[in-house]
Structures are given as structure tokens and as C-alpha cells.
C-alpha positions in Angstrom: -2.0 15.7 -5.2 -5.8 15.9 -5.8 -5.9 12.9 -8.1 -3.8 10.8 -5.7 -6.0 11.9 -2.8 -9.0 10.6 -4.8 -7.3 7.3 -5.3 -6.6 7.1 -1.6 -10.3 7.8 -0.8 -11.4 5.1 -3.2 -9.1 2.5 -1.7 -10.3 3.5 1.8 -13.9 2.9 0.6 -13.0 -0.5 -0.7 -11.4 -1.7 2.5 -14.2 -0.1 4.6 -16.8 -2.0 2.5 -15.3 -5.3 3.6 -15.3 -4.1 7.3 -18.7 -2.5 7.6 -20.5 -5.8 7.5 -18.8 -6.8 10.8 -18.2 -3.6 12.7 -20.1 -0.4 13.5 -19.3 2.8 11.8 -17.8 4.5 14.9 -15.6 1.5 15.7 -14.2 1.5 12.1 -13.4 5.2 12.2 -11.8 4.9 15.7 -9.6 2.0 14.8 -8.7 3.5 11.5 -7.5 6.7 13.2 -5.6 4.9 16.0 -3.7 2.7 13.6 -2.9 5.6 11.4 -1.2 7.7 14.1 2.0 5.6 14.7 2.2 4.7 11.0 2.1 8.4 10.0 4.8 9.3 12.5 7.1 6.6 11.2 6.4 7.4 7.5 7.1 11.1 8.2 10.7 10.2 9.2 11.4 7.4 6.7 9.7 8.8 3.6 9.3 12.5 4.3 12.6 13.0 6.2 10.7 15.2 8.5 9.0 15.1 11.9 5.4 15.7 12.9 5.5 19.1 14.6 3.0 20.9 16.9 0.9 23.2 14.8 0.4 26.9 15.6 -3.3 26.5 14.8 -4.1 23.3 16.8 -7.8 24.4 17.4 -8.2 24.9 13.7 -7.1 21.3 13.1 -9.6 20.1 15.7 -12.4 21.8 13.8 -11.3 20.2 10.5 -11.0 16.8 12.2 -14.5 17.2 13.5 -15.8 18.1 10.0 -14.2 15.1 8.5 -15.5 12.8 11.2 -19.1 14.0 10.8 -18.9 13.8 7.0 -17.5 10.3 7.0 -20.2 9.2 9.5 -23.0 10.7 7.5 -21.6 9.2 4.2 -21.3 5.6 5.6 -24.7 5.9 7.3 -26.3 6.9 4.0 -24.8 3.9 2.3 -26.9 1.7 4.6 -30.0 2.9 2.7 -28.8 3.8 -0.7 -26.7 2.0 -3.3 -23.2 3.0 -3.9 -24.2 4.4 -7.3 -26.9 6.6 -5.9 -24.6 7.9 -3.1 -21.7 8.6 -5.5 -23.7 10.9 -7.7 -24.9 12.9 -4.7 -21.5 13.1 -3.1 -20.0 14.3 -6.4 -21.9 17.5 -5.9 -19.1 18.5 -3.6 -16.7 19.8 -6.3 -19.5 22.0 -7.7 -20.1 23.3 -4.2 -16.4 24.1 -3.9 -16.4 26.0 -7.2 -19.6 28.0 -6.2 -18.3 28.8 -2.7 -14.8 29.8 -4.0 -16.4 32.3 -6.3 -19.0 33.6 -3.9 -17.2 33.7 -0.5 -13.5 34.0 -1.6 -14.1 36.0 -4.7 -11.9 33.8 -6.8 -11.8 34.5 -10.5 -13.8 31.5 -11.9 -13.6 31.8 -15.7 -15.7 30.0 -18.2 -13.1 27.3 -18.6 -13.4 26.3 -14.9 -17.2 26.4 -14.9 -17.2 24.3 -18.1 -14.8 21.7 -16.7 -16.8 21.4 -13.4 -20.2 21.2 -15.1 -19.0 18.8 -17.8 -17.3 16.6 -15.1 -20.6 16.4 -13.1 -22.4 15.6 -16.3 -20.0 12.7 -16.9 -20.9 11.4 -13.4 -24.6 11.5 -14.2 -24.0 9.7 -17.5 -22.1 7.0 -15.7 -24.4 6.6 -12.7 -27.7 7.4 -14.4 -29.6 7.9 -11.1 -33.3 7.2 -11.2 -36.1 8.8 -9.2 -35.3 6.5 -6.3 -32.2 8.5 -5.6 -34.4 11.4 -4.2 -35.4 9.8 -0.9 -34.9 11.0 2.7 -31.6 8.9 3.0 -30.1 11.1 0.2 -29.9 13.9 2.7 -27.2 12.1 4.6 -25.0 12.0 1.5 -25.8 15.5 0.5 -24.9 16.8 4.0 -21.6 14.9 3.8 -20.9 16.5 0.4 -21.4 20.0 2.0 -19.1 19.1 4.9 -16.4 17.8 2.6 -16.6 20.9 0.6 -16.4 23.1 3.7 -13.4 21.2 4.9 -11.7 21.6 1.5 -12.2 25.3 1.5 -10.8 25.8 5.0 -7.5 24.2 3.9 -6.2 27.6 2.7 -5.8 28.6 6.3 -3.5 25.7 7.1 -0.1 27.2 8.3 2.7 26.9 5.8 4.8 25.1 8.3 2.4 22.2 8.5 3.5 19.5 6.1 1.6 16.5 4.8 2.4 14.3 7.8 1.3 17.0 10.3 -2.0 17.7 8.6 -2.8 13.9 8.3 -1.7 13.2 11.9 -3.8 15.9 13.6 -6.8 15.0 11.4 -6.7 11.4 12.5 -5.9 12.3 16.1 -8.9 14.7 16.6 -11.3 12.4 14.8 -10.2 9.6 17.2 -10.8 11.8 20.2 -14.3 12.8 19.1 -15.5 9.4 18.1 -14.2 7.4 21.0 -17.2 7.7 23.4 -19.6 6.5 20.6 -17.3 3.7 19.5 -16.8 2.3 23.0 -20.6 1.9 23.6 -20.9 -0.2 20.4 -17.7 -2.1 20.5 -17.3 -5.4 18.7 -14.2 -7.7 19.3 -11.8 -7.3 16.3 -10.8 -10.3 14.4 -7.1 -10.9 13.7 -7.7 -11.4 10.0 -9.2 -7.9 9.7 -6.2 -6.0 11.1 -4.6 -5.7 7.6 -7.8 -4.2 6.2 -8.0 -1.7 9.1 -4.3 -0.8 8.6 -4.8 -0.2 4.8 -8.0 1.8 5.4 -6.1 3.9 8.0 -3.3 4.8 5.7 -5.5 5.5 2.7 -7.9 7.7 4.7 -5.2 9.7 6.4 -3.1 10.3 3.3 -6.1 11.2 1.3 -7.1 13.9 3.8 -3.6 15.2 4.0 -3.0 15.3 0.3 -6.3 17.0 -0.5 -5.7 19.5 2.3 -2.3 20.5 1.0 -3.6 20.6 -2.6 -6.3 23.1 -1.6 -3.8 25.1 0.3 -1.4 25.4 -2.7 -4.0 26.1 -5.4 -7.3 27.8 -6.0 -10.3 25.7 -5.0 -12.0 26.4 -8.3 -8.8 25.1 -10.1 -8.8 21.8 -8.2 -12.5 21.0 -8.2 -12.7 19.2 -11.6 -9.8 16.9 -10.6 -11.9 15.5 -7.7 -14.0 13.7 -10.3 -11.1 11.5 -11.1 -12.4 9.4 -8.2 -15.0 7.9 -10.6 -12.2 6.7 -12.9 -10.3 5.2 -10.0 -13.4 3.5 -8.7 -13.9 1.8 -12.1 -10.5 0.3 -12.1 -10.8 -0.8 -8.5 -14.2 -2.3 -9.0 -12.9 -4.3 -12.0 -9.8 -5.5 -10.3 -11.3 -6.4 -6.9 -14.8 -7.6 -7.8 -14.3 -8.4 -11.5 -17.2 -6.2 -12.5 -16.9 -5.0 -16.1 -18.1 -1.4 -16.5 -21.1 -0.8 -18.7 -20.9 1.3 -21.9 -22.7 4.2 -20.1 -20.1 4.1 -17.2 -17.2 4.1 -19.7 -18.8 7.0 -21.6 -19.2 9.0 -18.3 -15.6 8.3 -17.4 -14.4 9.5 -20.8 -16.4 12.8 -20.4 -14.7 13.3 -17.0 -11.3 12.5 -18.3 -11.8 14.9 -21.3 -13.1 17.7 -19.1 -10.2 17.4 -16.7 -7.7 17.3 -19.6 -9.4 20.4 -21.1 -9.1 22.2 -17.7 -5.5 21.3 -17.4 -4.5 22.4 -20.9 -6.6 25.6 -20.7 -5.0 26.6 -17.3 -1.4 26.3 -18.7 0.3 29.5 -19.8 0.7 30.1 -23.5 3.8 28.5 -25.0 5.3 31.9 -25.8 5.1 33.0 -22.2 6.8 29.9 -20.7 10.4 30.2 -19.5 
């Protein structure tokens, strides 16, 4: 779930990158949410064989929707002043924040294997991105704040009711984000081009499914267990960048991706029970 969510987020960033040159941030978020609502309702029935139900903690979903909205707005706003590489390395502080918070606030048992995987994965990101001193400028605070909000939203997922499935979580996340961002989007509205509707639809699906999958993943497993897998987003981004823009990754980028893959594999193997204890 976590790796697939990372793929969804990267696909959403790709479509959003094509849209942000024509539309404002608030309009992109609003249209993305409005398009996602009916699509999620249909997909819940066709794919999930379920219906979107009213949640017993609707106010809780409103809070999480607000957190995601502010985090997305801050992240896109920071990209206006920083390169994608600079923003990525700052945003990837989120899994480390999740691991630290899970140990401090939720008293999770974070063994040396989890710490090693999280730190090595972050090291792989730094190797791939190789941020210079220019990264540390005022605009970096937007991305850093977004990372903290994404981490907070991930940690709150453990309080999602068990009755809320993927489609319910995704639907309410998009619905509340749309409600909150509407006033700002209307004041800066730009007429939508017909040729951009497919990009808006793809971004809507990827964003909503990414939020839903990551939320359920954090509900089903310890936050410290899942944190290293969030770094798979760098590996996804390498493939997408090569396929969409034809950019060949540098040797440093490939080395960083290899470190991330190795640390995630180590975490996966070390977290499995011994062969003798398996059924």
C-alpha cells in the first residue's frame, strides 16, 4: 500500500507540473477534488464492491482533509522558488519525522533495524539529490512545513475507524479539501481548457488514491515500520522522469536509488519472522 501510494503521489506531481503553468494552485486543488468525488464513488462499487459510507468520525476526516490541503498548498508554493531536487530532499524529511514521532509520542518500539533503514534511506536521497547550500533559503521553510504536516497526517491515520475503507477515506479527504479551498479558488479562477480535463482527471485519481492508500497503510501497521517505504517515491520518480521527459538519471541518482532500495529490502527482510517460527 505504501509503495503504491508513493507511485500515485509521483504521478499526481507529474500531471500537476503540466497544469501549474496555466492555473493557480487553489484552482488545481479544487478541480482535482471535485473530479475525484464521483469517480471514487463509481470505483468503490465497480472495483471495491462496496459503497462509500458515512464515517463515525466525520470531524476527524475534516481535520485530516485540512492538513492535506495546507500541506499540498505549501509544497506547490515552495516549488515556485525551489527546484524539484531541492524540494524533494527537504520533503523526504517526513519519514524520519514519522519515525521520531512514533517513538516519542506513541512509544512504539523502534529497533536499530528501523532506525538504520530510515537513516540509510534518507542518506540515499541526499546522495541522489546532492543539495547545495542554495537549498537553505527562506523558501525551504514552505517545503519543510509541508513535510511536518504530511507526517502529522500520516500519524493520525491510526485513529481512522475500522469501518472506513479505502474509498471512504479517499472520498472524505477530497470532499473536505474541496470545501476548504473553494473560497480561495473562486477569487483566482481561470477558465479551464478542454484539453486539460484529462490531466485534471488523472491528477484527481492519483492524489485521492494516494491519500487513501497511505492512510490505510498507517492504520494497519506501525508508523516506524512504514516510514522507510515512503522513500520508494524517489525510485518511482526516476522511472517517470525517464519515461515522460526522456531524462537519463545520473550516476549519483542511480547510486542513491540503489541505497534506498537496499535499505528498504533490508528493512523488509529484518522485519519478517524467522523461518522456524513461520506456520
